[in-house]
C-alpha positions as CSV (number, residue, x, y, z in Angstrom):
1,M,19.7,37.0,-0.4
2,S,18.5,36.5,-3.9
3,P,15.0,37.2,-5.0
4,I,12.4,34.7,-6.2
5,S,11.1,34.8,-9.5
6,A,7.6,36.1,-10.1
7,S,6.4,32.9,-11.3
8,D,8.1,31.3,-8.3
9,A,6.4,33.7,-6.0
10,S,3.2,33.1,-7.2
11,T,3.3,29.5,-6.9
12,T,4.7,30.1,-3.5
13,Q,1.6,32.4,-2.2
14,A,-0.8,30.1,-3.8
15,N,0.5,27.1,-2.1
16,P,2.6,28.2,1.3
17,L,4.0,24.3,1.7
18,R,5.3,24.3,-2.0
19,P,9.1,25.6,-2.7
20,A,10.3,28.8,-3.6
21,F,13.5,28.6,-5.6
22,I,16.4,30.8,-5.6
23,A,16.2,32.9,-8.9
24,G,19.4,32.1,-10.8
25,G,19.5,28.4,-9.7
26,P,19.4,25.6,-12.0
27,L,15.8,25.0,-11.8
28,E,14.4,28.6,-11.8
29,T,12.5,28.5,-14.7
30,S,10.8,25.4,-14.6
31,G,10.1,25.2,-10.7
32,A,10.6,21.6,-11.2
33,L,12.1,18.9,-9.0
34,P,15.4,17.2,-9.9
35,P,14.9,14.5,-12.9
36,H,15.0,11.2,-10.8
37,P,13.3,7.7,-12.0
38,L,11.9,7.0,-8.4
39,L,10.6,10.7,-8.7
40,Q,8.2,10.3,-11.3
41,P,4.2,9.9,-11.1
42,I,3.5,6.6,-10.0
43,P,0.5,5.5,-12.4
44,V,-2.9,5.2,-10.8
45,K,-5.5,2.6,-12.2
46,S,-8.5,4.4,-12.8
47,R,-11.8,2.9,-11.1
48,L,-13.5,3.2,-14.2
49,S,-11.0,0.6,-15.9
50,I,-12.1,-2.4,-13.8
51,A,-15.3,-2.4,-15.6
52,S,-16.2,-2.2,-19.4
53,F,-17.3,1.1,-19.8
54,S,-20.1,-0.1,-22.3
55,L,-21.4,-2.9,-20.0
56,T,-21.4,-0.4,-17.1
57,H,-23.5,2.2,-18.9
58,D,-25.4,0.2,-21.4
59,K,-28.3,-1.4,-19.7
60,D,-28.7,-4.0,-22.6
61,A,-25.2,-5.0,-22.3
62,I,-25.2,-5.9,-18.7
63,K,-28.7,-7.9,-19.2
64,T,-26.9,-10.0,-22.1
65,Y,-24.0,-10.6,-19.4
66,R,-26.5,-11.6,-17.1
67,R,-28.4,-13.5,-19.4
68,M,-25.3,-15.5,-20.4
69,A,-24.1,-16.4,-16.9
70,R,-27.5,-17.9,-16.2
71,K,-27.3,-20.0,-19.4
72,I,-24.0,-21.2,-19.5
73,N,-23.5,-23.6,-16.7
74,N,-19.9,-22.8,-16.4
75,S,-18.4,-21.5,-13.0
76,E,-15.3,-19.4,-14.4
77,F,-17.5,-17.7,-16.5
78,Q,-20.1,-17.0,-13.6
79,M,-17.5,-16.2,-11.1
80,T,-16.2,-13.5,-13.4
81,Y,-19.6,-12.3,-13.9
82,T,-20.2,-11.9,-9.8
83,K,-16.6,-10.2,-9.6
84,Y,-17.9,-7.8,-12.5
85,L,-20.8,-6.7,-10.1
86,L,-18.6,-6.2,-7.1
87,D,-16.4,-4.1,-9.4
88,V,-19.4,-1.9,-10.6
89,A,-20.9,-1.7,-7.3
90,R,-17.7,-0.2,-6.0
91,L,-18.2,2.5,-8.6
92,Y,-21.1,3.8,-6.9
93,N,-20.7,5.6,-3.4
94,N,-23.4,4.7,-0.8
95,S,-25.1,8.0,-0.8
96,K,-28.7,8.0,-1.0
97,A,-28.9,8.7,-5.0
98,Y,-26.6,5.6,-5.8
99,R,-27.9,3.4,-2.7
100,A,-30.5,1.4,-4.6
101,T,-28.5,0.7,-7.7
102,R,-25.5,-0.6,-5.2
103,E,-27.6,-2.5,-3.1
104,R,-29.0,-4.1,-6.1
105,L,-25.9,-5.0,-7.4
106,L,-24.6,-6.5,-4.4
107,S,-27.6,-8.3,-3.9
108,E,-27.4,-10.1,-7.5
109,A,-23.3,-10.8,-6.5
110,S,-24.3,-12.4,-3.4
111,Y,-26.7,-14.7,-4.9
112,W,-24.1,-15.9,-7.2
113,I,-21.7,-16.2,-4.6
114,E,-23.8,-18.4,-2.6
115,K,-24.4,-20.5,-5.7
116,L,-20.7,-21.1,-6.6
117,A,-19.7,-21.4,-2.9
118,K,-22.2,-24.3,-2.8
119,R,-20.8,-25.6,-6.0
120,G,-17.2,-25.5,-4.1
121,V,-15.6,-22.8,-6.1
122,P,-12.8,-21.8,-4.0
123,E,-12.9,-18.1,-5.1
124,A,-16.6,-17.9,-4.0
125,L,-15.9,-19.5,-0.8
126,F,-12.8,-17.0,0.1
127,I,-15.0,-14.4,-0.9
128,K,-17.8,-15.4,1.4
129,G,-15.3,-16.0,4.2
130,K,-14.3,-12.5,4.0
131,W,-17.8,-11.3,4.2
132,H,-18.5,-13.3,7.0
133,L,-15.2,-12.3,9.0
134,R,-15.1,-8.5,7.9
135,P,-18.7,-7.3,6.7
136,E,-17.9,-3.6,7.4
137,D,-14.8,-3.8,5.6
138,E,-16.2,-5.4,2.3
139,D,-18.6,-4.7,-0.3
140,C,-21.3,-7.2,0.6
141,A,-25.1,-7.6,0.7
142,E,-26.9,-6.5,3.4
143,S,-27.5,-10.3,4.7
144,Y,-23.8,-10.0,6.0
145,R,-23.5,-7.1,7.6
146,A,-25.5,-7.9,10.9
147,K,-22.4,-9.3,12.9
148,P,-19.2,-11.1,12.0
149,Q,-19.2,-14.3,12.0
150,P,-15.6,-15.8,12.4
151,S,-16.6,-19.7,12.6
152,K,-18.4,-19.5,9.5
153,A,-15.6,-17.4,7.7
154,L,-13.1,-19.9,9.3
155,R,-14.7,-22.9,7.5
156,C,-15.1,-21.1,4.1
157,F,-11.1,-20.4,4.4
158,H,-10.5,-24.1,5.2
159,T,-12.3,-25.1,2.7
160,A,-11.2,-22.6,-0.1
161,A,-7.8,-23.5,1.2
162,N,-7.9,-27.3,0.8
163,M,-9.1,-26.4,-2.7
164,G,-5.6,-24.3,-3.3
165,W,-6.7,-21.1,-3.1
166,V,-3.4,-19.3,-1.7
167,E,-5.2,-16.4,-0.4
168,A,-7.2,-18.5,1.5
169,Y,-4.7,-19.7,3.5
170,Y,-3.2,-16.2,4.5
171,E,-6.5,-15.6,5.6
172,L,-6.9,-18.5,7.5
173,A,-3.7,-18.1,9.3
174,R,-4.7,-14.5,10.5
175,L,-7.8,-15.7,11.7
176,Q,-6.1,-18.8,13.6
177,K,-3.5,-16.3,15.0
178,S,-6.5,-13.9,16.3
179,R,-8.1,-17.2,18.0
180,G,-4.8,-18.0,19.7
181,E,-4.2,-21.2,17.7
182,S,-0.3,-20.3,17.4
183,T,0.6,-23.9,15.9
184,Q,-2.1,-24.0,13.4
185,A,-1.6,-20.2,12.2
186,V,2.3,-20.9,11.7
187,A,1.5,-23.7,9.8
188,S,-0.7,-21.7,7.3
189,F,1.4,-19.3,7.2
190,K,4.1,-21.6,6.0
191,R,1.6,-23.1,3.4
192,A,0.7,-20.0,1.8
193,S,4.4,-18.9,1.9
194,A,5.3,-22.2,0.0
195,K,2.7,-21.2,-2.5
196,G,4.2,-17.7,-3.0
197,H,2.3,-15.4,-1.0
198,T,4.4,-12.6,-0.1
199,L,2.5,-11.4,2.7
200,A,2.5,-14.9,4.4
201,T,6.3,-15.3,3.7
202,Y,7.3,-11.8,5.2
203,K,4.8,-12.8,8.4
204,M,7.2,-15.7,8.7
205,A,10.3,-13.9,8.6
206,K,8.9,-11.6,11.5
207,I,7.8,-14.6,13.3
208,L,11.1,-16.2,13.3
209,L,13.1,-13.4,13.6
210,R,11.3,-12.0,16.5
211,G,10.3,-15.6,18.0
212,Q,6.6,-15.3,17.9
213,L,3.8,-17.5,17.9
214,Q,5.6,-19.7,20.2
215,Q,8.2,-20.2,17.8
216,T,12.2,-20.4,18.5
217,R,14.1,-17.5,17.0
218,N,15.8,-18.7,14.1
219,I,17.7,-15.5,12.7
220,K,19.2,-17.6,9.5
221,L,15.8,-19.1,8.5
222,G,14.1,-15.5,9.3
223,L,16.7,-13.6,6.9
224,Q,15.7,-16.4,4.1
225,Y,12.2,-15.8,4.3
226,L,13.0,-12.0,4.5
227,H,14.7,-12.5,1.3
228,K,12.2,-14.3,-0.5
229,A,9.5,-11.7,0.1
230,A,11.9,-8.7,-0.7
231,D,12.6,-10.4,-4.0
232,A,8.8,-11.2,-5.1
233,H,7.8,-9.2,-8.2
234,D,4.3,-7.4,-6.4
235,S,3.5,-4.8,-4.7
236,D,3.4,-6.5,-1.3
237,S,7.5,-7.1,-1.6
238,A,8.0,-3.3,-1.0
239,E,8.1,-3.3,2.9
240,P,10.2,-6.5,3.1
241,A,12.7,-4.9,0.5
242,Y,13.0,-1.8,2.8
243,V,13.7,-4.1,5.9
244,L,16.1,-6.0,4.3
245,S,17.7,-2.7,3.2
246,C,18.1,-1.6,6.6
247,V,19.4,-5.1,7.4
248,Y,22.3,-4.7,4.6
249,A,22.8,-0.8,5.6
250,D,23.6,-2.0,9.4
251,E,27.2,-2.0,10.3
252,L,27.1,-5.9,11.6
253,D,25.9,-7.2,8.2
254,R,27.0,-3.7,5.8
255,N,26.5,-4.2,2.0
256,P,25.8,-0.5,0.6
257,V,25.2,-2.2,-2.7
258,L,22.3,-4.2,-1.9
259,A,20.9,-1.8,0.8
260,L,20.8,0.7,-2.0
261,Q,19.3,-2.1,-4.4
262,Y,16.6,-3.2,-2.1
263,L,15.7,0.5,-0.6
264,H,15.3,1.5,-4.4
265,K,12.9,-1.3,-5.1
266,A,10.7,-0.6,-2.0
267,A,10.9,3.3,-3.2
268,K,9.8,2.7,-6.9
269,A,7.0,0.7,-5.3
270,G,5.9,4.2,-3.5
271,L,6.4,3.0,-0.1
272,P,6.7,6.4,1.7
273,M,9.3,5.4,4.6
274,A,11.7,4.1,1.9
275,V,10.9,7.4,-0.2
276,H,11.9,9.1,2.8
277,R,15.0,6.9,3.7
278,M,16.1,7.8,0.0
279,G,16.0,11.5,0.8
280,Q,18.2,11.1,3.6
281,V,20.6,8.6,1.9
282,H,21.0,11.8,-0.8
283,E,21.0,14.6,1.7
284,H,23.6,13.3,3.5
285,G,25.6,10.9,1.1
286,L,24.6,7.4,2.7
287,L,25.3,4.1,1.3
288,N,28.4,5.3,-0.8
289,Q,26.1,7.9,-2.9
290,P,27.6,11.5,-3.6
291,R,25.8,14.3,-1.0
292,D,23.2,16.0,-2.9
293,P,20.8,18.0,-0.3
294,W,18.5,19.2,-3.3
295,L,18.2,15.6,-4.4
296,G,17.4,14.7,-1.1
297,Y,14.8,17.3,-0.5
298,S,13.1,16.4,-3.6
299,F,12.6,12.9,-2.0
300,Y,11.4,14.3,1.2
301,V,8.8,16.3,-0.6
302,R,7.2,13.0,-1.9
303,A,7.4,11.2,1.1
304,A,5.8,14.3,3.0
305,E,3.2,14.6,0.6
306,D,2.2,11.1,1.0
307,G,1.9,11.6,4.7
308,H,5.3,10.5,6.4
309,E,5.9,12.4,9.4
310,G,9.7,12.0,9.3
311,A,9.8,13.3,5.9
312,M,7.8,16.4,7.1
313,L,10.1,17.1,9.9
314,D,13.0,16.9,7.2
315,L,11.4,19.2,4.9
316,S,10.8,21.7,7.8
317,R,14.5,21.7,8.7
318,L,15.7,22.4,5.2
319,Y,13.0,25.2,4.8
320,A,14.6,26.5,8.0
321,Q,18.2,26.3,6.8
322,G,17.7,26.6,3.0
323,I,19.7,24.9,0.5
324,P,22.7,27.0,-0.8
325,G,21.9,27.7,-5.0
326,H,18.5,26.2,-4.8
327,L,16.1,26.9,-1.7
328,M,15.9,30.1,0.1
329,R,15.1,30.2,3.7
330,Q,11.2,30.1,4.7
331,H,10.6,29.9,8.2
332,E,6.9,30.1,7.9
333,V,6.6,27.1,5.7
334,A,9.4,25.3,8.0
335,F,7.0,26.1,10.7
336,K,4.0,24.6,8.8
337,W,5.6,21.3,7.8
338,C,6.7,20.9,11.4
339,E,3.0,21.4,12.7
340,R,2.0,19.0,10.3
341,A,4.4,16.5,11.7
342,A,3.8,17.1,14.9
343,A,-0.1,16.7,14.1
344,K,0.6,13.5,13.4
345,G,2.2,12.6,16.8
346,L,5.8,12.9,16.0
347,Q,7.5,13.6,19.1
348,E,10.4,15.3,18.0
349,A,8.2,17.8,15.8
350,E,6.6,18.7,19.2
351,Y,9.9,19.1,20.9
352,V,10.8,21.6,18.1
353,L,7.7,23.3,18.4
354,G,8.0,23.8,22.1
């Protein structure tokens, strides 16, 4: 077996779950994964980018913003200021050192939410509804945290939806579904979908394809909703794109070109199950792609590092058997990846471990 380079050996010792490359292989000098547009790092928006640095750290600037919000009787400007307060509050964790500042910001935001909701501003009503429904999950003032109040949330969502706030239709539908109001929930999902809400469109696809919420199964219409959700231009389209890719990869409706197109879209959005599937496509030469185990391995690495247990097990297998010319066998690393997959509850990994 070929030795590994000194630099690669030190990398492997530093992190036993990272690869050791065979010396003389095409990537020995850099230790990099093969270039592919879907393997580039996904840009992460800084938390600080949600609020101006000067406004966050200059108390005089914050006071000026507050004074303008109070002086200018403009709901749009006041709503923007309210969301700014919530954004800044999220920059502070709930530790003892920052709790007082965080609570003060949330309290002021609550004052404006109440004021704007009474004025009939739909976004304020929507936020107020979320605070009533899931106070434990939302950044809200202390006065909302006593217990969830779904009836108040329902009224807020109803009013905001009737005023055209699309997100409110979706939240209203989810709440109606949880209350067993199937007919009303389906109607709200349809309204949200008609206004371009991707998750509502995807939900309608699942309802019709599976015959849920007392609806008759309608494969043709369900696939139309699925297509609409998969073709949307937002991050919520990733999962429906992946599901549609699986539909086109199926033998009954096989279309490798469209299957790969939608899989590519889902993987580009960073959906771990899609990235894992891209690994299988390249490793085994599926969907009319050339067989490339090394590129497949690279997708497994990305998906496994994002927590996908199936990718962890596939990585374990490749480390156990190696990739000629690229990756030497590493049974210890294979065992650790299999352990991680088993720890996430993957039965196949538990079976391999015995």
